[in-house]
Each structure stands twice: as structure tokens, then as C-alpha cells.
C-alpha positions in Angstrom: 55.4 119.6 -48.6 56.2 119.5 -44.9 59.3 117.7 -43.7 59.5 116.6 -40.1 63.0 117.4 -38.7 65.0 116.7 -41.8 68.2 114.7 -41.1 71.4 115.6 -42.9 74.2 113.1 -43.1 77.9 113.4 -42.8 80.2 111.6 -45.3 80.7 108.8 -42.8 76.9 108.3 -42.7 76.5 108.3 -46.5 76.7 104.5 -47.1 74.0 103.5 -44.5 71.7 106.3 -45.7 72.1 105.2 -49.3 71.2 101.7 -48.2 68.0 103.2 -46.7 67.2 104.9 -50.0 67.7 101.6 -51.9 65.6 99.7 -49.4 62.8 102.2 -49.5 62.6 101.9 -53.3 62.7 98.1 -53.0 59.9 98.1 -50.5 57.7 100.8 -51.9 58.4 100.5 -55.6 59.3 103.3 -58.1 59.6 106.5 -56.2 60.2 110.2 -56.8 62.8 112.2 -54.9 60.0 113.9 -53.0 58.6 110.5 -52.0 61.9 109.4 -50.6 62.6 112.6 -48.8 59.2 112.3 -47.0 59.6 108.6 -46.2 63.1 108.9 -44.9 62.9 112.4 -43.3 65.7 113.8 -45.5 65.9 117.1 -47.2 65.4 117.2 -51.0 69.1 118.1 -51.4 70.3 115.2 -49.3 68.1 112.8 -51.3 69.3 114.1 -54.6 72.9 113.7 -53.5 72.3 110.0 -52.6 70.3 109.4 -55.8 73.1 110.9 -57.9 75.6 108.5 -56.3 73.4 105.5 -56.8 72.8 106.5 -60.4 76.5 106.7 -61.1 77.0 103.2 -59.5 74.2 101.7 -61.6 72.2 100.7 -58.5 69.2 102.6 -59.7 68.0 104.2 -62.8 65.7 107.2 -63.6 62.6 106.9 -65.7 60.0 109.2 -67.0 56.6 108.5 -65.3 53.7 107.2 -67.3 51.1 109.9 -67.8 47.5 108.9 -68.2 44.8 111.3 -69.3 45.5 115.0 -69.6 49.1 116.1 -68.9 49.4 119.3 -66.9 51.9 122.1 -67.4 55.5 121.5 -66.5 57.6 118.4 -66.5 56.6 115.6 -64.2 59.2 114.5 -61.7 61.3 111.5 -62.6 60.8 108.2 -60.8 63.7 106.0 -59.6 63.7 102.2 -59.8 66.2 99.5 -58.8 68.3 98.0 -61.6 69.0 94.3 -61.8 72.5 94.9 -60.6 71.3 96.9 -57.6 68.8 94.2 -56.7 71.5 91.6 -56.7 73.8 93.7 -54.6 71.2 94.4 -52.0 70.2 90.7 -52.0 73.8 89.8 -51.3 73.6 91.7 -48.0 70.7 89.5 -46.9 72.6 86.4 -48.0 75.5 87.3 -45.8 73.1 87.8 -42.8 71.4 84.4 -43.6 74.8 82.7 -43.7 75.8 84.0 -40.3 72.4 83.1 -38.8 72.7 79.5 -40.1 76.3 79.2 -38.9 75.0 80.1 -35.4 72.2 77.6 -35.7 74.6 74.8 -36.8 77.1 75.6 -34.0 74.4 75.8 -31.3 72.0 73.0 -32.4 73.8 70.9 -35.1 73.3 70.2 -38.7 70.0 68.5 -38.2 68.6 71.8 -36.9 69.7 73.4 -40.2 68.0 70.7 -42.2 64.8 71.2 -40.2 65.0 75.0 -40.9 65.4 74.2 -44.6 62.4 71.9 -44.6 60.2 74.5 -42.9 61.4 77.1 -45.4 60.1 75.1 -48.4 56.9 73.8 -46.6 54.9 76.8 -47.8 56.1 76.3 -51.4 55.0 72.7 -51.2 51.5 73.6 -49.9 51.1 76.1 -52.8 52.3 73.8 -55.5 50.5 70.6 -54.5 47.0 71.5 -55.9 48.6 72.5 -59.2 50.6 69.4 -59.6 48.1 66.9 -58.3 45.7 68.2 -60.9 48.0 67.3 -63.7 48.8 63.9 -65.3 52.0 62.1 -64.3 53.6 63.0 -67.6 52.7 66.7 -67.2 53.8 67.1 -63.6 57.5 68.1 -64.3 56.2 70.8 -66.7 53.7 72.1 -64.2 56.4 72.2 -61.5 58.7 74.2 -63.7 55.9 76.7 -64.5 55.2 77.1 -60.8 58.9 77.6 -60.1 59.1 80.2 -62.9 56.3 82.1 -61.4 58.3 82.3 -58.1 61.4 83.6 -60.0 63.4 80.5 -60.5 63.3 80.7 -64.3 62.7 77.0 -64.6 62.2 74.8 -67.7 61.9 71.1 -68.6 64.1 69.2 -71.0 63.8 65.6 -72.2 66.6 63.3 -71.3 67.2 59.6 -72.4 65.9 58.4 -69.0 63.1 60.9 -68.4 62.7 64.6 -67.8 65.0 67.1 -66.2 63.7 70.1 -64.3 66.2 73.0 -64.8 66.3 76.0 -62.6 68.3 78.8 -64.2 68.1 81.1 -61.2 68.5 80.3 -57.5 67.8 83.1 -55.0 69.6 81.3 -52.2 72.6 80.0 -54.2 75.1 82.0 -52.1 73.8 80.6 -48.8 73.3 77.0 -50.2 76.9 76.9 -51.2 77.7 76.6 -47.5 74.5 74.9 -46.4 73.5 72.2 -49.0 70.6 71.3 -46.6 68.6 74.0 -48.5 69.1 72.1 -51.7 68.3 68.7 -50.0 65.0 70.0 -48.6 63.9 71.4 -52.0 64.7 68.1 -53.6 62.6 66.2 -51.1 59.7 68.5 -51.9 60.1 67.9 -55.6 60.0 64.1 -55.0 56.9 64.3 -52.8 55.1 66.6 -55.3 55.9 64.5 -58.3 55.2 61.3 -56.4 58.4 59.5 -57.4 62.1 59.3 -56.8 64.1 62.2 -58.2 67.8 63.0 -58.1 69.6 66.3 -58.1 72.3 66.2 -60.7 73.7 69.7 -60.5 73.2 73.0 -58.5 74.1 76.6 -59.1 75.3 76.7 -55.4 78.1 74.2 -56.2 79.3 76.0 -59.3 77.1 74.5 -62.0 75.3 76.8 -64.4 71.9 75.4 -63.7 70.1 73.5 -60.9 69.2 70.2 -62.6 66.8 67.6 -61.1 66.4 64.3 -62.9 62.8 62.9 -63.0 63.1 59.2 -64.2 60.6 57.9 -66.6 59.1 55.6 -64.0 55.7 56.7 -62.8 55.1 55.7 -59.2 52.4 53.1 -58.5 49.9 55.0 -56.2 49.7 51.9 -53.9 53.5 52.0 -53.3 55.1 54.2 -50.7 56.4 57.5 -52.0 60.2 57.7 -52.5 62.2 60.8 -51.6 65.6 61.5 -53.1 68.6 62.4 -51.0 71.8 64.0 -52.1 73.8 60.9 -51.4 72.1 58.7 -53.9 69.8 56.9 -51.5 66.0 56.9 -51.4 63.6 57.0 -48.4 60.1 55.7 -48.3 57.6 54.7 -45.6 59.7 51.6 -44.7 62.9 53.5 -44.2 66.1 54.4 -46.1 67.6 52.3 -48.9 70.9 52.5 -50.7 70.2 52.5 -54.4 73.8 52.0 -55.3 74.2 55.2 -57.1 77.0 57.7 -56.6 76.1 61.4 -56.3 76.2 63.4 -59.4 
């Protein structure tokens, strides 16, 4: 294999280069040491040093490759994959960047700009979920919503409550960011209300220290001829005629 101007690193450069190794595996999937050396223009020795460090930290793990058909002579090279702990650690770096970006947006354009950003972020999700949910009966819509969320990595489920159903999200990829910017949760709740066609209320969020993000869906199917209600975090609802105070206190 030919390496184009291999780059060796000094101890001070080790951390940034290890981040490049992790990012390369994240973006390209399970990789051999040779794959990484070629993509990152590092020598095999440099790659092995970084891989050994990442293995000791638990950021990655080595696996035997699957062999299909006839297996040739010699031992196939190991492949390296990101562990769950490594994925969370890497995601935290992006969370920190997102927090700084949203702080800048809030300082320069105000909280309404943050909310508009949050709404645009979930617009694509709403477009994808709408055909699935509109094709289901009113009673099945919370379950269909939970299934769609699970497919996107939210580990969602539905449980029955005395007053209706509760959509529970056991994982939140933006919890760290939403802890400072609840507009992300508010925009998501608005989408749930529009998709389900009725008022919903967020009872708990992982971002605020709860174990599960819980959205209550009251047992009150919306009349199709009535304007659609959208929940807000402050216990009020909004429909085509404007906001109304429903007299509830936030959960």
C-alpha cells in the first residue's frame, strides 16, 4: 500500500489526531488499521499507537471480521468500531459546539430566533412522520408516533394513563443542549400536537433531569372541523384563533 506523505504526531498532537481517528471510524464505519492509515495519511505505526490508546480508554473495540466464502491463508486484520461510550463522548463535543452556537444566536437575535431555529430543526421530522400518522386511526396515532421516534433513535414507547396515553422517549440526542435551550423541547411538542391533531402536554424531559421525556396525549380526539390545538410548555394552548390560557400549571 502506498502512503502519501505520512504525518507523524508529537505528544502534543496526540489528542486531536485521536479525535480524527474516532471521527473517521464514525463516518466510514468499521475500519482496519490500514484503512485508517490511508484515509488519515498516517503511518501504520502511528495509527496503531492511537488505536491502542483508544482501546484502553474504551472508546473503540476490536472485532474479528466476518468472513464469507472461502477463507484464505493467514489471519484477517481486525476491524475497529466505536463503542457506545465512545459515541456518547464524541457526541458531547458536538453538543458543546451547539450550545455555543445557540448562545451566540440568542445574544445576537433573541430567544425568538432560537425558537425559530428549533422549529426548522424538527420540520423535516414532521414531514417524514405525517404520512405515517395520518394513515392511522386516532387511537393508534400515539403508537405510530412512538414507532417512528424509535426508528430515529429516541427509544420511544406508549403507556396508558388514566386520562389517555403517554408517549415516552427514553433517549434524547439533544438533552445536553435542551437543558439550556428548552425551545428545542417546545418545538418538538408543537410538532407532536400537530401530528396527533390534538392538544398534548409535555410532563417531563430528560433535559430537565427526568429519566424519560413524557408527553401526555389526552383521551379527547379532536373534531376535524375544529382548529388544531398546539401545546406550549406553559400550560396554554394555541389554535387558529389565538392563544388561550387553559388554567393548568406546568408539570
